[in-house]
C-alpha positions in Angstrom: -0.1 0.0 -0.2 1.5 3.8 -0.6 0.1 6.2 0.9 0.3 9.2 -1.0 3.9 8.4 -2.7 5.6 6.2 0.8 5.8 2.6 1.1 4.0 0.3 3.4 5.4 -2.9 4.2 2.9 -5.5 5.7 0.0 -5.6 6.4 -1.2 -3.6 10.2 -1.0 -0.6 11.5 -1.8 0.3 15.4 -5.1 2.0 15.9 -5.1 5.5 18.1 -6.8 5.4 20.9 -6.1 8.6 23.3 -4.3 7.8 26.9 -3.4 4.2 25.1 -1.0 4.3 22.0 1.7 6.2 23.4 5.2 6.7 22.5 5.6 4.0 24.8 3.0 1.9 23.3 3.3 2.8 19.4 7.4 1.4 19.9 7.1 -1.8 21.1 3.9 -1.9 18.8 6.3 -0.7 15.9 9.6 -3.9 17.0 7.0 -6.2 16.6 5.4 -5.8 13.3 3.4 -3.0 13.0 3.6 -1.3 9.8 2.6 2.0 10.5 1.3 4.1 14.3 -1.1 7.1 14.5 -0.5 9.8 17.6 -3.0 10.0 20.4 -6.0 12.4 19.3 -5.4 15.2 19.6 -7.0 19.3 19.9 -6.2 21.6 17.0 -6.8 24.0 19.1 -5.2 23.4 21.7 -1.8 23.3 20.2 -2.6 26.7 18.1 -2.7 27.9 21.1 1.0 26.3 22.9 -0.9 24.1 25.0 2.3 21.9 26.7 0.1 18.9 26.9 -0.1 19.0 23.3 2.7 20.0 22.4 4.4 16.4 24.0 1.4 14.3 21.8 2.9 15.6 18.7 6.7 15.7 19.6 6.2 11.8 20.6 7.2 9.7 17.2 6.8 6.5 17.5 8.3 4.2 14.8 9.8 5.4 11.0 6.1 5.8 10.0 3.9 7.6 12.1 1.5 10.7 11.7 -0.2 12.6 14.9 -4.1 12.2 14.7 -5.8 16.4 14.7 -9.3 16.9 15.3 -11.5 20.1 15.0 -13.5 21.9 13.7 -12.3 25.2 11.8 -11.2 24.8 8.9 -8.4 27.5 9.2 -6.8 26.0 13.1 -6.9 23.0 11.9 -4.6 23.5 8.9 -1.8 26.1 11.4 -1.7 22.4 13.6 -0.7 20.6 11.0 2.0 23.1 9.8 3.0 22.9 13.5 3.2 19.0 13.8 4.5 19.0 10.4 7.7 20.4 12.5 7.8 16.8 14.3 8.3 15.4 11.1 6.0 12.8 10.7 5.3 11.3 8.0 1.5 12.2 7.8 -1.1 13.3 9.1 -4.1 11.6 10.4 -7.1 13.8 11.0 -10.1 12.0 13.6 -13.7 12.8 11.8 -14.5 9.8 13.9 -13.9 10.2 17.7 -17.4 9.3 18.8 -16.6 11.3 22.7 -18.8 13.8 23.8 -16.5 16.0 24.8 -14.8 15.9 20.7 -18.4 15.3 18.1 -20.6 18.5 20.5 -17.4 20.0 19.5 -17.9 20.8 16.4 -14.8 17.9 16.1 -14.2 14.3 16.3 -17.3 12.9 14.3 -19.3 15.4 14.4 -18.0 16.3 11.3 -20.2 13.4 9.7 -23.0 15.3 9.9 -21.6 18.1 8.1 -19.7 16.9 5.0 -19.2 20.3 3.3 -17.1 21.2 6.8 -15.4 18.1 7.0 -14.1 18.7 3.2 -13.5 22.3 3.9 -11.0 21.2 6.6 -9.4 18.5 4.6 -8.4 20.7 2.1 -7.7 23.5 4.7 -4.6 21.2 6.6 -3.5 19.4 2.7 -3.5 22.8 1.4 -0.5 23.5 4.3 1.4 20.9 4.3 3.3 19.4 1.8 2.9 15.7 2.5 0.4 13.6 3.0 -3.0 13.8 4.5 -5.5 10.7 6.1 -8.8 11.0 7.5 -9.9 8.1 9.7 -14.2 8.3 9.8 -16.9 6.6 10.8 -19.8 4.8 9.1 -22.3 7.2 10.3 -23.6 9.5 12.9 -26.3 6.7 13.9 -28.3 4.0 12.4 -30.6 6.0 10.0 -27.6 8.4 9.0 -24.9 6.0 7.2 -22.9 8.2 4.5 -19.3 7.2 5.3 -19.0 6.8 1.3 -20.5 10.5 1.1 -17.6 11.4 3.2 -15.1 9.3 1.7 -16.3 11.2 -1.6 -15.6 14.4 -0.6 -12.4 13.5 1.2 -10.6 12.1 -1.9 -12.0 15.0 -3.7 -10.0 17.2 -1.5 -6.4 16.1 -2.1 -7.1 13.2 1.0 -4.2 9.9 0.1 -6.0 7.2 2.1 -8.8 6.8 4.5 -9.7 4.7 8.1 -13.0 3.2 8.4 -14.0 1.8 11.8 -17.4 0.2 10.8 -19.7 1.7 13.4 -21.3 4.4 13.7 -21.3 7.1 16.9 -24.5 6.3 18.2 -22.9 2.5 18.3 -19.5 3.2 20.0 -17.2 0.0 20.1 -20.4 -2.7 21.0 -22.5 -4.1 17.7 -20.2 -5.6 15.3 -18.7 -3.9 12.4 -20.7 -3.2 9.5 -18.3 -4.9 6.6 -20.9 -3.9 4.0 -20.0 -0.2 4.7 -17.0 -0.7 4.5 -16.8 -2.9 1.3 -18.7 0.1 0.4 -16.1 3.1 0.2 -13.5 0.8 -0.6 -15.3 0.6 -3.8 -16.6 3.8 -4.4 -12.7 5.5 -3.7 -9.5 4.5 -5.4 -7.2 5.9 -2.3 -6.2 3.4 -0.8 -8.9 2.2 2.6 -7.8 1.2 5.4 -10.4 -1.5 7.7 -10.8 -0.7 11.2 -12.9 -2.5 13.7 -12.8 -6.2 15.3 -9.2 -7.2 14.8 -8.4 -9.0 17.2 -5.7 -12.1 15.3 -4.3 -13.1 12.4 -8.1 -14.8 11.4 -9.3 -11.6 11.4 -7.8 -9.4 9.7 -7.3 -11.9 6.5 -11.3 -12.4 7.3 -11.5 -8.3 7.3 -9.1 -7.7 3.7 -11.3 -10.6 2.2 -15.2 -9.7 3.2 -13.9 -6.0 2.3 -11.7 -5.1 -0.7 -9.0 -3.2 1.8 -6.1 -2.4 1.5 -4.7 -2.4 5.0 -5.8 -2.8 9.0 -6.1 -1.0 12.1 -5.5 -2.6 15.0 -6.9 -0.6 17.8 -8.0 -2.0 21.8 -7.7 -5.6 20.9 -3.5 -4.2 21.1 -3.8 -3.4 24.4 -1.1 -5.5 26.5 -0.8 -7.9 23.4 1.6 -5.9 20.5 2.5 -9.1 19.6 -0.9 -9.4 17.6 0.8 -8.0 15.2 4.0 -10.6 15.2 0.4 -12.8 14.5 -1.5 -11.0 11.8 2.1 -10.6 10.0 2.5 -14.3 10.3 -1.1 -15.7 9.8 -1.2 -13.8 6.6 2.1 -15.0 5.0 0.3 -17.8 5.2 2.0 -19.1 8.1 1.3 -20.3 11.4 1.9 -18.4 14.3 3.2 -19.0 18.1 2.1 -16.7 20.3 5.6 -15.6 22.7 5.7 -17.2 26.5 4.6 -15.0 29.2 7.9 -14.7 30.7 9.1 -13.0 27.4 5.3 -10.8 27.1 5.4 -9.5 30.4 9.9 -8.4 30.5 8.0 -6.3 27.0 5.7 -5.7 29.9 8.0 -3.9 31.8 9.8 -2.5 29.6 6.8 -0.9 28.3 7.0 1.2 31.7 10.0 2.0 32.1 9.3 4.1 28.5 6.7 5.9 30.0 8.1 6.5 32.8 11.0 8.1 29.9 9.7 10.4 27.9 5.9 11.7 30.6 6.7 11.7 34.3 7.6 9.6 37.0 4.0 10.2 38.8 1.8 10.6 36.0 3.1 7.3 33.5 3.1 5.0 36.3 -0.7 5.8 36.8 -1.1 5.0 33.6 0.7 1.5 34.0 -1.9 0.4 36.0 -4.6 0.0 33.0 -1.7 -1.2 31.1 0.0 -3.6 33.2 -3.7 -5.3 33.8 -4.1 -5.7 30.1 -0.6 -8.1 30.4 -2.0 -9.9 32.3 -5.6 -10.2 31.5 -6.8 -14.3 30.7 -4.6 -15.7 33.3 -4.9 -18.0 36.1 -5.3 -15.5 38.8 -5.4 -12.2 36.8 -8.5 -10.7 38.3 -6.1 -10.2 41.5 -3.5 -9.1 39.8 -5.2 -6.2 38.2 -6.8 -5.3 41.3 -3.4 -5.0 43.1 -1.7 -3.4 39.4 -5.1 -0.5 40.2 -2.0 0.7 43.0 1.4 -0.2 42.0 3.3 3.7 42.3 6.4 2.4 41.4 8.8 0.4 39.2 9.5 -1.9 42.2 5.4 -2.9 43.0 5.8 -3.8 38.3 8.0 -6.1 39.4 6.6 -8.3 42.5 3.3 -8.3 40.5 5.0 -9.6 36.8 6.5 -12.1 39.8 3.4 -13.5 40.5 1.8 -13.8 37.3 5.2 -16.2 36.5 4.2 -18.3 40.0 0.7 -18.1 38.9 1.5 -19.9 35.3 3.8 -21.4 35.7 3.5 -23.0 31.8 2.8 -20.7 29.7 
């Protein structure tokens, strides 16, 4: 697949997840086969105003091929934010038109733009004109089941100069619960000539293959299934190559967890990193024997020693994994 003039190798990318897919996670996912990563959702308005937290999100390289993800509802502000984001040497810029979070959608950004396609097209045109790297757009199938308009937005995005599209196969109303809408993703693929990346419910190599086969998509993006499981990219790449995949032993997986948390502490305030590490540690130990008790302990970690203690317990309670 190509995003503009950029060759993308492999089969799956890490989808952006606010408060989850930080630099540490993205670096680990790239190591295990993610073809590219997209940064955490970032407010264009905050970037333009010089907000330090937003700047930190932009300055979060996570692999050789990566993009920041911007949201907003003002074409000029989006364009100015994209110019600032370009200063951090991303490979491309991603525009979010699918976030269902009320604080984003109610401000006119994210999935709210599914209800205002003329404005969405203006935003894309403004960003494309402002930067000299490719611009991609991520969106959902529609606002709700009565307003499925992903094909209309896809055509508008292509007309505005977008280099690729990512479609999350659910409406804003559906959030993350129901099965993805395969037919609409396939319809988007059939309606445009630029690459289409499918997103939603891709939690295994088999699921990735099924998405490719059922939609004709050019690529897939993995979100929630990569939490605590960066190995899913190795699984997808192996499966798509027709080979048998073997999950790394638990000792290696938990060593990766520890490394990810250490990277988090290196890249951000240590206290904040430990608070955020609690959910990542919980994801890594999901499914293990004694996981419920271990997760309860994980909710109280405050230092590296706490993480080590929980990892040791997990290994002791799961000797054959």
